[in-house]
Biopython code that builds the backbone (N, CA, C, O; Angstrom):
import numpy as np
from Bio.PDB.StructureBuilder import StructureBuilder

atoms = [
    (1, "MET", "N", (-11.279, 12.702, -6.152)),
    (1, "MET", "CA", (-11.478, 12.922, -7.405)),
    (1, "MET", "C", (-12.761, 12.562, -7.577)),
    (1, "MET", "O", (-13.211, 11.525, -7.091)),
    (2, "LYS", "N", (-13.513, 13.449, -8.337)),
    (2, "LYS", "CA", (-14.615, 13.344, -8.908)),
    (2, "LYS", "C", (-14.912, 12.359, -10.103)),
    (2, "LYS", "O", (-14.324, 12.345, -11.184)),
    (3, "ASN", "N", (-15.855, 11.605, -9.728)),
    (3, "ASN", "CA", (-16.110, 10.526, -10.745)),
    (3, "ASN", "C", (-17.738, 10.150, -11.123)),
    (3, "ASN", "O", (-18.590, 10.779, -10.495)),
    (4, "GLN", "N", (-18.130, 9.283, -11.990)),
    (4, "GLN", "CA", (-19.015, 8.851, -12.302)),
    (4, "GLN", "C", (-19.544, 7.514, -11.925)),
    (4, "GLN", "O", (-20.581, 7.083, -12.431)),
    (5, "ILE", "N", (-18.916, 6.908, -11.125)),
    (5, "ILE", "CA", (-19.293, 5.532, -10.634)),
    (5, "ILE", "C", (-20.734, 5.153, -10.220)),
    (5, "ILE", "O", (-21.562, 4.333, -10.617)),
    (6, "ARG", "N", (-20.683, 6.065, -9.284)),
    (6, "ARG", "CA", (-22.439, 5.672, -9.033)),
    (6, "ARG", "C", (-23.453, 5.836, -9.709)),
    (6, "ARG", "O", (-24.484, 5.186, -9.537)),
    (7, "GLU", "N", (-23.285, 6.813, -10.653)),
    (7, "GLU", "CA", (-24.469, 6.752, -11.660)),
    (7, "GLU", "C", (-24.148, 5.756, -12.786)),
    (7, "GLU", "O", (-25.107, 5.157, -13.272)),
    (8, "LEU", "N", (-23.129, 5.551, -13.177)),
    (8, "LEU", "CA", (-22.728, 4.326, -14.062)),
    (8, "LEU", "C", (-23.442, 3.056, -13.548)),
    (8, "LEU", "O", (-24.268, 2.400, -14.183)),
    (9, "ARG", "N", (-22.895, 2.762, -12.024)),
    (9, "ARG", "CA", (-23.367, 1.646, -11.286)),
    (9, "ARG", "C", (-25.029, 1.465, -11.433)),
    (9, "ARG", "O", (-25.632, 0.472, -11.841)),
    (10, "ARG", "N", (-25.555, 2.700, -10.987)),
    (10, "ARG", "CA", (-26.937, 2.683, -10.879)),
    (10, "ARG", "C", (-27.565, 2.276, -12.175)),
    (10, "ARG", "O", (-28.455, 1.437, -12.314)),
    (11, "ALA", "N", (-26.888, 3.098, -13.248)),
    (11, "ALA", "CA", (-27.627, 2.752, -14.690)),
    (11, "ALA", "C", (-27.553, 1.523, -15.065)),
    (11, "ALA", "O", (-28.361, 1.173, -15.925)),
    (12, "LEU", "N", (-26.737, 0.681, -14.625)),
    (12, "LEU", "CA", (-26.936, -0.467, -14.801)),
    (12, "LEU", "C", (-27.251, -1.491, -14.004)),
    (12, "LEU", "O", (-27.148, -2.691, -14.255)),
    (13, "ARG", "N", (-27.728, -0.848, -12.805)),
    (13, "ARG", "CA", (-28.433, -1.578, -11.685)),
    (13, "ARG", "C", (-27.468, -2.903, -11.159)),
    (13, "ARG", "O", (-27.677, -4.116, -11.127)),
    (14, "VAL", "N", (-26.357, -2.080, -10.782)),
    (14, "VAL", "CA", (-25.293, -3.019, -10.367)),
    (14, "VAL", "C", (-24.798, -2.645, -8.801)),
    (14, "VAL", "O", (-24.187, -1.581, -8.698)),
    (15, "SER", "N", (-24.962, -3.253, -7.849)),
    (15, "SER", "CA", (-24.846, -3.160, -6.306)),
    (15, "SER", "C", (-23.498, -2.703, -6.290)),
    (15, "SER", "O", (-22.818, -2.999, -7.273)),
    (16, "GLN", "N", (-22.902, -1.955, -5.257)),
    (16, "GLN", "CA", (-21.571, -1.778, -4.885)),
    (16, "GLN", "C", (-20.801, -3.171, -4.627)),
    (16, "GLN", "O", (-19.620, -3.366, -4.915)),
    (17, "GLY", "N", (-21.476, -3.895, -4.169)),
    (17, "GLY", "CA", (-20.727, -5.223, -3.642)),
    (17, "GLY", "C", (-20.366, -6.082, -5.015)),
    (17, "GLY", "O", (-19.259, -6.616, -5.085)),
    (18, "GLU", "N", (-21.330, -6.211, -6.127)),
    (18, "GLU", "CA", (-20.892, -6.781, -7.414)),
    (18, "GLU", "C", (-20.030, -5.751, -7.902)),
    (18, "GLU", "O", (-18.931, -6.295, -8.011)),
    (19, "LEU", "N", (-19.949, -4.737, -8.201)),
    (19, "LEU", "CA", (-19.014, -4.179, -8.862)),
    (19, "LEU", "C", (-17.566, -4.156, -7.989)),
    (19, "LEU", "O", (-16.523, -3.930, -8.602)),
    (20, "ALA", "N", (-17.551, -4.360, -6.771)),
    (20, "ALA", "CA", (-16.323, -4.473, -6.074)),
    (20, "ALA", "C", (-15.739, -5.781, -6.288)),
    (20, "ALA", "O", (-14.528, -5.846, -6.497)),
    (21, "ALA", "N", (-16.568, -7.016, -6.258)),
    (21, "ALA", "CA", (-16.096, -8.330, -6.710)),
    (21, "ALA", "C", (-15.722, -8.425, -8.029)),
    (21, "ALA", "O", (-14.794, -9.137, -8.413)),
    (22, "ARG", "N", (-16.439, -7.702, -8.773)),
    (22, "ARG", "CA", (-15.913, -7.958, -10.449)),
    (22, "ARG", "C", (-14.421, -7.239, -10.920)),
    (22, "ARG", "O", (-13.731, -7.620, -11.865)),
    (23, "VAL", "N", (-14.083, -5.959, -9.887)),
    (23, "VAL", "CA", (-13.066, -5.476, -10.229)),
    (23, "VAL", "C", (-11.944, -5.576, -9.194)),
    (23, "VAL", "O", (-10.979, -4.818, -9.103)),
    (24, "GLY", "N", (-12.269, -6.793, -8.315)),
    (24, "GLY", "CA", (-11.320, -7.627, -7.263)),
    (24, "GLY", "C", (-10.830, -5.971, -6.151)),
    (24, "GLY", "O", (-9.708, -5.480, -6.033)),
    (25, "VAL", "N", (-11.922, -5.576, -5.624)),
    (25, "VAL", "CA", (-11.747, -4.716, -4.534)),
    (25, "VAL", "C", (-12.800, -4.898, -3.259)),
    (25, "VAL", "O", (-13.831, -5.552, -3.410)),
    (26, "THR", "N", (-12.520, -4.374, -2.200)),
    (26, "THR", "CA", (-13.763, -4.347, -1.474)),
    (26, "THR", "C", (-15.031, -3.462, -1.490)),
    (26, "THR", "O", (-14.853, -2.383, -2.055)),
    (27, "ARG", "N", (-16.024, -3.632, -1.093)),
    (27, "ARG", "CA", (-17.186, -2.824, -1.038)),
    (27, "ARG", "C", (-16.909, -1.561, -0.766)),
    (27, "ARG", "O", (-17.230, -0.655, -1.535)),
    (28, "GLN", "N", (-16.126, -1.314, 0.642)),
    (28, "GLN", "CA", (-16.027, -0.138, 1.198)),
    (28, "GLN", "C", (-14.771, 0.720, 0.158)),
    (28, "GLN", "O", (-14.564, 1.919, 0.345)),
    (29, "THR", "N", (-14.121, 0.052, -0.758)),
    (29, "THR", "CA", (-13.164, 0.939, -1.534)),
    (29, "THR", "C", (-14.329, 1.680, -2.688)),
    (29, "THR", "O", (-14.163, 2.834, -3.083)),
    (30, "ILE", "N", (-15.468, 0.845, -3.123)),
    (30, "ILE", "CA", (-16.272, 1.484, -4.036)),
    (30, "ILE", "C", (-16.761, 2.669, -3.367)),
    (30, "ILE", "O", (-16.739, 3.780, -3.896)),
    (31, "ILE", "N", (-17.274, 2.400, -2.023)),
    (31, "ILE", "CA", (-18.130, 3.355, -1.265)),
    (31, "ILE", "C", (-16.888, 4.557, -1.490)),
    (31, "ILE", "O", (-17.013, 5.454, -2.324)),
    (32, "SER", "N", (-15.920, 4.441, -0.777)),
    (32, "SER", "CA", (-14.800, 5.446, -0.861)),
    (32, "SER", "C", (-14.563, 5.999, -2.017)),
    (32, "SER", "O", (-14.193, 7.170, -1.930)),
    (33, "LEU", "N", (-14.648, 5.557, -3.102)),
    (33, "LEU", "CA", (-14.436, 5.949, -4.447)),
    (33, "LEU", "C", (-15.599, 6.908, -4.958)),
    (33, "LEU", "O", (-15.382, 7.934, -5.603)),
    (34, "GLU", "N", (-16.940, 6.421, -4.568)),
    (34, "GLU", "CA", (-18.326, 7.134, -4.760)),
    (34, "GLU", "C", (-18.320, 8.578, -3.824)),
    (34, "GLU", "O", (-18.696, 9.706, -4.142)),
    (35, "ASN", "N", (-17.922, 8.231, -2.948)),
    (35, "ASN", "CA", (-17.872, 9.691, -2.247)),
    (35, "ASN", "C", (-16.788, 10.399, -2.062)),
    (35, "ASN", "O", (-16.657, 11.144, -1.091)),
    (36, "GLU", "N", (-15.586, 10.188, -3.294)),
    (36, "GLU", "CA", (-14.644, 11.005, -3.210)),
    (36, "GLU", "C", (-13.697, 11.045, -2.445)),
    (36, "GLU", "O", (-12.842, 11.930, -2.475)),
    (37, "LYS", "N", (-13.718, 10.095, -1.655)),
    (37, "LYS", "CA", (-12.630, 10.100, -0.464)),
    (37, "LYS", "C", (-11.361, 9.110, -0.475)),
    (37, "LYS", "O", (-10.591, 8.854, 0.451)),
    (38, "TYR", "N", (-11.369, 8.667, -1.694)),
    (38, "TYR", "CA", (-10.107, 7.643, -2.183)),
    (38, "TYR", "C", (-10.072, 7.726, -3.609)),
    (38, "TYR", "O", (-11.089, 7.673, -4.300)),
    (39, "THR", "N", (-8.460, 7.909, -4.232)),
    (39, "THR", "CA", (-8.614, 8.055, -5.556)),
    (39, "THR", "C", (-7.966, 6.442, -5.898)),
    (39, "THR", "O", (-7.110, 5.799, -5.290)),
    (40, "ALA", "N", (-8.676, 6.145, -6.996)),
    (40, "ALA", "CA", (-8.232, 4.904, -7.824)),
    (40, "ALA", "C", (-6.795, 4.712, -8.290)),
    (40, "ALA", "O", (-6.292, 5.708, -8.810)),
    (41, "SER", "N", (-6.197, 3.845, -8.220)),
    (41, "SER", "CA", (-4.621, 3.578, -8.934)),
    (41, "SER", "C", (-5.266, 3.425, -10.367)),
    (41, "SER", "O", (-6.457, 3.352, -10.671)),
    (42, "LEU", "N", (-4.381, 3.405, -10.987)),
    (42, "LEU", "CA", (-4.240, 3.682, -12.640)),
    (42, "LEU", "C", (-5.008, 2.137, -13.067)),
    (42, "LEU", "O", (-5.783, 2.108, -14.023)),
    (43, "ALA", "N", (-4.730, 0.975, -12.320)),
    (43, "ALA", "CA", (-5.169, -0.351, -12.583)),
    (43, "ALA", "C", (-6.178, -0.315, -12.208)),
    (43, "ALA", "O", (-6.954, -0.735, -13.066)),
    (44, "LEU", "N", (-6.836, 0.087, -10.993)),
    (44, "LEU", "CA", (-8.275, -0.119, -10.332)),
    (44, "LEU", "C", (-9.192, 0.850, -11.715)),
    (44, "LEU", "O", (-10.231, 0.410, -12.208)),
    (45, "ALA", "N", (-8.657, 1.964, -12.080)),
    (45, "ALA", "CA", (-9.569, 3.145, -12.762)),
    (45, "ALA", "C", (-9.852, 2.142, -14.084)),
    (45, "ALA", "O", (-10.975, 2.047, -14.581)),
    (46, "TYR", "N", (-8.738, 1.441, -14.560)),
    (46, "TYR", "CA", (-8.736, 1.005, -16.016)),
    (46, "TYR", "C", (-9.871, -0.289, -15.771)),
    (46, "TYR", "O", (-10.858, -0.289, -16.506)),
    (47, "LYS", "N", (-9.756, -1.175, -14.940)),
    (47, "LYS", "CA", (-10.629, -2.061, -14.519)),
    (47, "LYS", "C", (-12.183, -1.730, -14.386)),
    (47, "LYS", "O", (-13.069, -2.490, -14.778)),
    (48, "ILE", "N", (-12.413, -0.377, -13.724)),
    (48, "ILE", "CA", (-13.483, -0.029, -13.391)),
    (48, "ILE", "C", (-13.966, 0.552, -14.773)),
    (48, "ILE", "O", (-15.153, 0.340, -15.019)),
    (49, "ALA", "N", (-13.196, 1.298, -15.782)),
    (49, "ALA", "CA", (-13.743, 1.460, -16.897)),
    (49, "ALA", "C", (-14.132, 0.552, -17.920)),
    (49, "ALA", "O", (-14.964, 0.712, -18.813)),
    (50, "ARG", "N", (-13.352, -0.501, -17.637)),
    (50, "ARG", "CA", (-13.623, -1.561, -18.591)),
    (50, "ARG", "C", (-14.965, -2.406, -18.159)),
    (50, "ARG", "O", (-15.656, -3.058, -18.941)),
    (51, "PHE", "N", (-15.172, -2.266, -16.829)),
    (51, "PHE", "CA", (-16.192, -2.782, -16.424)),
    (51, "PHE", "C", (-17.411, -2.126, -16.943)),
    (51, "PHE", "O", (-18.341, -2.811, -17.368)),
    (52, "PHE", "N", (-17.451, -1.005, -16.933)),
    (52, "PHE", "CA", (-18.559, -0.257, -17.759)),
    (52, "PHE", "C", (-18.455, 0.018, -19.244)),
    (52, "PHE", "O", (-19.367, 0.478, -19.932)),
    (53, "GLY", "N", (-17.327, -0.292, -19.635)),
    (53, "GLY", "CA", (-17.291, -0.045, -21.031)),
    (53, "GLY", "C", (-17.250, 1.180, -21.551)),
    (53, "GLY", "O", (-18.009, 1.685, -22.378)),
    (54, "CYS", "N", (-16.056, 1.754, -20.867)),
    (54, "CYS", "CA", (-16.016, 3.325, -21.023)),
    (54, "CYS", "C", (-14.554, 3.658, -20.881)),
    (54, "CYS", "O", (-13.793, 2.968, -20.204)),
    (55, "ARG", "N", (-14.151, 4.836, -21.602)),
    (55, "ARG", "CA", (-12.907, 5.108, -21.317)),
    (55, "ARG", "C", (-12.620, 5.793, -19.724)),
    (55, "ARG", "O", (-13.489, 6.375, -19.075)),
    (56, "ILE", "N", (-11.180, 5.572, -19.270)),
    (56, "ILE", "CA", (-11.236, 6.158, -18.024)),
    (56, "ILE", "C", (-11.837, 7.617, -17.758)),
    (56, "ILE", "O", (-12.389, 8.000, -16.726)),
    (57, "GLU", "N", (-11.620, 8.290, -18.847)),
    (57, "GLU", "CA", (-11.617, 9.776, -18.844)),
    (57, "GLU", "C", (-13.462, 10.075, -18.724)),
    (57, "GLU", "O", (-13.950, 11.052, -18.156)),
    (58, "ASP", "N", (-14.215, 9.023, -19.377)),
    (58, "ASP", "CA", (-15.528, 9.075, -18.953)),
    (58, "ASP", "C", (-15.983, 8.773, -17.541)),
    (58, "ASP", "O", (-17.042, 9.195, -17.078)),
    (59, "VAL", "N", (-15.013, 7.923, -16.805)),
    (59, "VAL", "CA", (-15.433, 7.815, -15.557)),
    (59, "VAL", "C", (-14.974, 8.628, -14.511)),
    (59, "VAL", "O", (-15.657, 8.673, -13.488)),
    (60, "PHE", "N", (-13.793, 9.369, -14.596)),
    (60, "PHE", "CA", (-13.082, 9.949, -13.836)),
    (60, "PHE", "C", (-12.709, 11.234, -14.340)),
    (60, "PHE", "O", (-12.014, 11.334, -15.351)),
    (61, "ASP", "N", (-13.221, 12.446, -13.554)),
    (61, "ASP", "CA", (-12.705, 13.556, -13.853)),
    (61, "ASP", "C", (-11.366, 14.130, -13.379)),
    (61, "ASP", "O", (-11.027, 14.432, -12.235)),
    (62, "PHE", "N", (-10.627, 14.216, -14.630)),
    (62, "PHE", "CA", (-9.287, 14.841, -14.194)),
    (62, "PHE", "C", (-8.993, 16.293, -14.210)),
    (62, "PHE", "O", (-7.836, 16.688, -14.061)),
    (63, "ALA", "N", (-9.945, 17.074, -14.378)),
    (63, "ALA", "CA", (-10.119, 18.665, -14.122)),
    (63, "ALA", "C", (-9.114, 19.026, -13.307)),
    (63, "ALA", "O", (-8.131, 19.659, -13.692)),
    (64, "GLU", "N", (-9.339, 18.582, -11.952)),
    (64, "GLU", "CA", (-8.231, 19.172, -11.189)),
    (64, "GLU", "C", (-6.989, 19.173, -11.242)),
    (64, "GLU", "O", (-6.216, 20.084, -10.946)),
    (65, "ILE", "N", (-6.724, 17.897, -11.713)),
    (65, "ILE", "CA", (-5.124, 17.570, -12.156)),
    (65, "ILE", "C", (-4.651, 18.334, -13.024)),
    (65, "ILE", "O", (-3.593, 18.947, -12.876)),
    (66, "GLU", "N", (-5.366, 18.387, -14.016)),
    (66, "GLU", "CA", (-5.042, 19.076, -15.327)),
    (66, "GLU", "C", (-5.016, 20.418, -15.083)),
    (66, "GLU", "O", (-4.204, 21.038, -15.770)),
    (67, "GLU", "N", (-5.764, 21.148, -14.187)),
    (67, "GLU", "CA", (-5.530, 22.607, -13.636)),
    (67, "GLU", "C", (-4.382, 22.710, -13.097)),
    (67, "GLU", "O", (-3.645, 23.613, -13.495)),
    (68, "GLU", "N", (-3.899, 21.744, -11.972)),
    (68, "GLU", "CA", (-2.646, 21.751, -11.307)),
    (68, "GLU", "C", (-1.515, 21.663, -12.402)),
    (68, "GLU", "O", (-0.578, 22.457, -12.321)),
    (69, "PHE", "N", (-1.552, 20.812, -13.339)),
    (69, "PHE", "CA", (-0.371, 20.652, -14.341)),
    (69, "PHE", "C", (-0.367, 22.151, -15.103)),
    (69, "PHE", "O", (0.690, 22.771, -15.224)),
    (70, "GLN", "N", (-1.461, 22.602, -15.532)),
    (70, "GLN", "CA", (-1.542, 24.096, -16.191)),
    (70, "GLN", "C", (-0.694, 24.964, -15.506)),
    (70, "GLN", "O", (0.283, 25.537, -15.986)),
    (71, "ASN", "N", (-1.206, 25.053, -14.096)),
    (71, "ASN", "CA", (-0.471, 26.296, -13.162)),
    (71, "ASN", "C", (0.714, 26.032, -12.856)),
    (71, "ASN", "O", (1.292, 26.922, -12.233)),
    (72, "GLY", "N", (1.436, 24.865, -13.137)),
    (72, "GLY", "CA", (2.786, 24.331, -12.797)),
    (72, "GLY", "C", (2.855, 24.039, -11.553)),
    (72, "GLY", "O", (3.963, 24.336, -11.105)),
    (73, "THR", "N", (2.067, 23.523, -10.686)),
    (73, "THR", "CA", (1.905, 22.991, -9.597)),
    (73, "THR", "C", (2.494, 21.512, -9.362)),
    (73, "THR", "O", (2.964, 21.119, -8.294)),
    (74, "ILE", "N", (2.387, 20.761, -10.550)),
    (74, "ILE", "CA", (2.637, 19.402, -10.452)),
    (74, "ILE", "C", (4.101, 19.453, -11.422)),
    (74, "ILE", "O", (4.735, 18.420, -11.639)),
]
sb = StructureBuilder()
sb.init_structure("model")
sb.init_model(0)
sb.init_chain("A")
sb.init_seg("    ")
for serial, (resi, resn, name, xyz) in enumerate(atoms, 1):
    if name == "N":
        sb.init_residue(resn, " ", resi, " ")
    sb.init_atom(name, np.array(xyz, "f"), 0.0, 1.0, " ", f" {name:<3s}", serial, name[0])
structure = sb.get_structure()
């Protein structure tokens, strides 16, 4: 799933390790999220959004899921 984590993290000058520690995951999880190889759970997405002071929709791009829903594939 596409997301803005890397951009938001860099704008705040926060390391991957620091973000990981603040939201309770490993640095590898943050790397996987930034590289779009892992989709965050709702709880993790919420924690990340709260860390950045954003809504979940401001961090994660739900366009692909919305398209599947509209096409009836979900």
